[in-house]
N, C-alpha and C positions, 0 to 999 in steps of 0.2 A: 516510661512505665516502671512501676515499682514491682520488683521480683522478689517475692518471699521465698526464703530458703530455710530448710530445716537446720537445726543447730549442728547435727551430725556432719553436714556437708560444708560448713564454714571453715573447718580446720583441714580440709582435704587439700593436698598440694598436687599439681600437675597442670596440664595444658588448660587454657581458657575454654570455658564452655562455648558451644556454637551459638547459643543464645546470647551471650555477652558480646561475642564477635559481631553478630548481626546488629546489636544495638549500637555498636561503636561505628558502624559504616555510615558514611555520609548519605544523605537523601538525594536521589536523583532528580534532576529537573525534567519533569514529564514531558513538556513541549518539545525538548530536545530529543527525547526517545520517540516521540510522535514523528518528528522531522526524519529521524533515522528510519522509522518504519516506512515512510513514504518513499524514501530511496530504495529500500529493500523491495518494496512492491513494484516500483518502476523497473528495477533490475530483473526481477522475476518475470514480469510481463515481457520484457524485451527477450529474455531467454526462452520462455515457454512458447511464445508466439513467433519466434524467429524473425523479429523485426530488424531490418537492415538500415543502417545509416542513422541511427538514433544516438545521439550523445546525451547520456543521462544527466550529466552535470550541467548541460545547457538548460535544463528545466528549472534551474535555481539561480537566484541572483547572487551577488558577491557575498552577502551576509549569510545566505543560506549554504553556500559552498563552504565558507569559513566554519560554520557550525558543525559540519561533519567531522572535522578533525580535532574536536575539543572533548574533553572528559565529560561523561554524561552527568556528573555532579555539579558541573559548573554552570553558572547562569550566563547564557549567551544571548546576544541580539539576534533574534531570529526575523525573518522577514516580516515587514508590517503589512497593513492592508493596501498600501499603495505600491502597485508593482509596475514595472517597466512593460509598456504594451507589447514590446518585441518578445519578452519572456512569456507573456500570457498567450501570445500567438503561437510560440513553440509549444507551450503546454497543450494548447487546444488541438494543434495538429497531432501531437503525440497521442492524446486520448482517443482522437478519431481514428488514428492508425491502429490502436488497440482494438477498438470495436470492430473495425473492418477486418483486421486479421482473425478475430475470434469468430466472426460470421463466416468468413471464407473458410476456416478450419472446420467449422460446424457443417458447411455445405459440402465441402470436398470430401468429408468422411462419410457422407450420408449415402446409404445404399438404397435399394428399391424399396425398403420397408420403412414404416413410420417409427421413428424412435424419439425419445425424449432428449432434451438438450444435454442432460447429465450423462447420457450414454456416449456422446461425442467425446467426452474428457473423461474416461473412466478411472483414472488415476486421481482425479480431482473432484470427487463427489461433492456437490454442493458448491464448487467454485464456479460461478457464473461470471465469465470475463467482462461482458457488457455492464452487469450490475456493479463489479469491482471498479470498472473505469468510472462509472457515475459516482461511486463513493469517493474515489480518488479525486474526482472533480472538485469536491468540497474543500480538500486540503490544498489543491492547486489553484484555487480561486477561479474556477471555470464553471460556467452554467451547467447544471446537471441536465437541464432540459435539452440543451443543445446535444449533449452526448446521447441522450435518449432518443431524440428525434433522429439523430444520425443512425442509430441502431435500428429503428423502425425502417428508415429508407434503405438500409443495406439488406434487411430481411426481404423486403419487397423486391429489391433489385435482383436478389439470388432466387426469387420465386418461392420463398417461404412465407407466403401470405397468411397462413394460418397462425404462424408465431408472430408476425407483425401485427395482426389484429388484436392479439392478446396484449 
């Protein structure tokens, strides 16, 4: 971009302006940032829902693991469309665990009154874990329908038929 400056500012000496510093920065490789976001979401789900026995890096193949330790401005080989069936199975099990833990948390904190799903996670207004798992399924190449079906089955198994019908 062309930055027009007034003549009075041309002769000024001092540190480089923040605009010039920003323009000199290398552009980030957005798919790599998205890849990092998936890992952060996985780690947060493990922590927030207290999932035991989950190895977060096992959800990624060798290319995916290597990409985590690279500079965000570098162009990295990210996982392609063809995934190892074992990795896909581990990813599917993880997403189903997230949904099951979210429903279990939802049901265990339910009192005798009728409350909405957002009331169960008061510090996370608008954070619907089953929906987040379905969104994460897109990135992890797992069928969203599978995750949603599991969510409905979990709701029915915990006796929350009114939410399952929705």
